[in-house]
C-alpha positions, -999 to 999 in steps of 0.1 A, spaced: 70 10 -426 71 16 -389 95 -13 -383 119 1 -410 119 36 -394 125 21 -360 153 -1 -373 170 29 -391 167 51 -359 183 23 -337 212 20 -362 218 57 -362 217 57 -323 243 29 -323 266 48 -346 264 79 -323 269 59 -292 301 42 -306 314 76 -318 310 91 -283 321 60 -263 287 53 -248 291 16 -256 326 15 -241 345 12 -274 351 49 -280 382 70 -271 368 81 -237 368 45 -225 402 37 -240 419 68 -224 409 55 -189 427 22 -193 463 21 -182 489 -2 -196 502 -24 -166 527 -51 -166 527 -63 -129 549 -94 -129 552 -122 -103 580 -146 -94 583 -176 -72 617 -181 -55 628 -218 -54 646 -233 -23 680 -248 -22 700 -267 3 733 -256 -13 741 -219 -13 756 -205 -45 791 -191 -42 794 -153 -40 823 -152 -65 812 -128 -93 800 -156 -116 770 -175 -126 788 -208 -131 774 -227 -102 746 -253 -109 725 -236 -82 720 -206 -105 708 -229 -133 678 -240 -111 670 -204 -99 640 -183 -108 646 -159 -137 635 -122 -140 641 -99 -171 644 -62 -169 625 -53 -201 612 -18 -196 630 16 -197 613 39 -172 631 69 -187 619 65 -223 588 45 -214 599 19 -241 614 -14 -243 649 -17 -226 676 -14 -251 701 -38 -234 693 -71 -217 694 -77 -179 688 -111 -164 683 -118 -127 685 -153 -111 670 -158 -76 671 -185 -50 668 -189 -12 682 -213 14 659 -200 40 680 -175 59 693 -157 28 681 -145 -6 707 -149 -34 705 -128 -64 727 -134 -95 728 -107 -122 738 -108 -158 739 -72 -173 747 -68 -210 761 -34 -219 774 -20 -252 787 13 -236 817 13 -212 808 1 -178 812 28 -151 825 14 -118 846 40 -99 835 37 -62 854 12 -40 839 20 -6 806 7 5 781 34 13 800 61 -6 789 75 -41 755 62 -46 741 66 -82 777 76 -94 782 42 -111 762 17 -130 740 -1 -105 715 -29 -100 689 -26 -71 665 -49 -54 635 -34 -36 616 -56 -11 584 -50 7 579 -79 32 543 -66 40 531 -62 6 520 -28 -3 521 -17 33 550 -14 57 587 -10 53 606 -8 21 642 -24 20 667 -15 -8 699 -33 -16 721 -19 -44 753 -30 -60 777 -17 -86 795 -38 -113 824 -44 -89 804 -51 -58 805 -18 -40 772 -18 -22 745 4 -6 714 -2 14 684 18 27 652 12 46 621 32 54 623 16 88 654 33 100 678 58 85 707 40 102 699 8 84 733 -8 78 731 -45 80 759 -69 70 753 -83 36 775 -95 7 781 -85 -29 808 -95 -55 808 -80 -89 830 -85 -120 832 -66 -152 833 -90 -182 833 -87 -221 800 -70 -230 788 -62 -195 791 -72 -158 780 -100 -134 770 -94 -98 762 -119 -69 742 -107 -39 736 -125 -5 708 -107 13 700 -118 50 663 -120 55 666 -115 93 674 -79 89 639 -72 76 607 -69 95 573 -80 84 539 -94 95 547 -130 85 520 -131 60 542 -140 31 527 -115 8 559 -99 -4 563 -73 -32 595 -69 -51 610 -46 -78 643 -50 -97 660 -18 -111 691 -13 -133 707 22 -137 730 28 -167 750 58 -157 763 70 -192 728 71 -207 707 77 -175 685 47 -185 665 30 -157 654 -5 -165 627 -21 -144 611 -56 -141 575 -47 -132 559 -15 -146 530 6 -156 527 31 -185 521 60 -161 549 51 -137 575 78 -128 593 65 -97 610 31 -99 605 28 -60 566 30 -63 552 -1 -47 521 3 -68 540 -9 -98 560 -36 -80 556 -74 -87 545 -101 -65 570 -124 -48 565 -159 -32 587 -186 -19 605 -167 8 600 -179 44 578 -159 68 597 -133 86 582 -143 119 608 -171 117 635 -147 109 629 -121 136 653 -93 134 675 -81 163 675 -46 179 698 -22 162 716 8 179 739 32 160 758 57 181 775 88 168 796 117 182 808 151 169 834 173 186 845 209 179 876 226 190 873 264 188 883 296 206 861 311 233 853 340 212 832 319 189 817 295 216 846 274 227 850 236 226 817 217 222 807 181 217 775 163 207 764 127 208 734 109 196 720 75 185 696 59 161 676 30 177 654 3 163 638 -22 186 613 -50 174 581 -49 195 559 -74 178 561 -90 143 560 -61 118 563 -33 144 594 -16 157 601 12 181 623 37 162 640 66 179 668 92 172 
């Protein structure tokens, strides 16, 4: 009789514990778990650089690593249109080929680099050479190859890099050639990366690596891991100086003629550290 009562009491306790999540299977535990899809990619090396011609016909692209942008950050749902990226390196450069399928008309109105960011359809590559710490470098291209760049290292970040884009039936194709020497890192090889596509007509934002609670596509927390690129200690960047001037012609009653001059400066000190001044 005692054993039966103890058994019944234990069974009742288990039911109550499950109902309130005490055993880790109830709603309280489930609510604390966030859906994450943190991807990783290994970039293969090539001795032959792919042509930057707005196509993916070169055999080099066939042997490249492949990434798919499968998550719509705006709707927090599966991406409605496919985007495939192909990535390969020859050491000094990272090459990115993009095949973006699009049912809606492709928007590509800007023809001057650095002008009209987020006006057109775009594909963006975010790179963090120091992993979750350090500088972020952003490289963006429209479907016709008009491109933009940004770095948290220096507001005057304007390196020479190359893009060619072409609108095709059912979407567009882009080639990027990104120099690794324009970025600074510790040389650890622990890169993080995010790939983003912006669809202007619908305001959709497709990403490669993601989390259910993610709001910002530039958030390194939700970026993926990248391997295969050479250490940046072997690709040490050069000092950068951007000089600007501003002149004004005016009557003496409102202050007269004036002029101003300034500069943005970035000087590498040690690997992963730069002196930055304005």
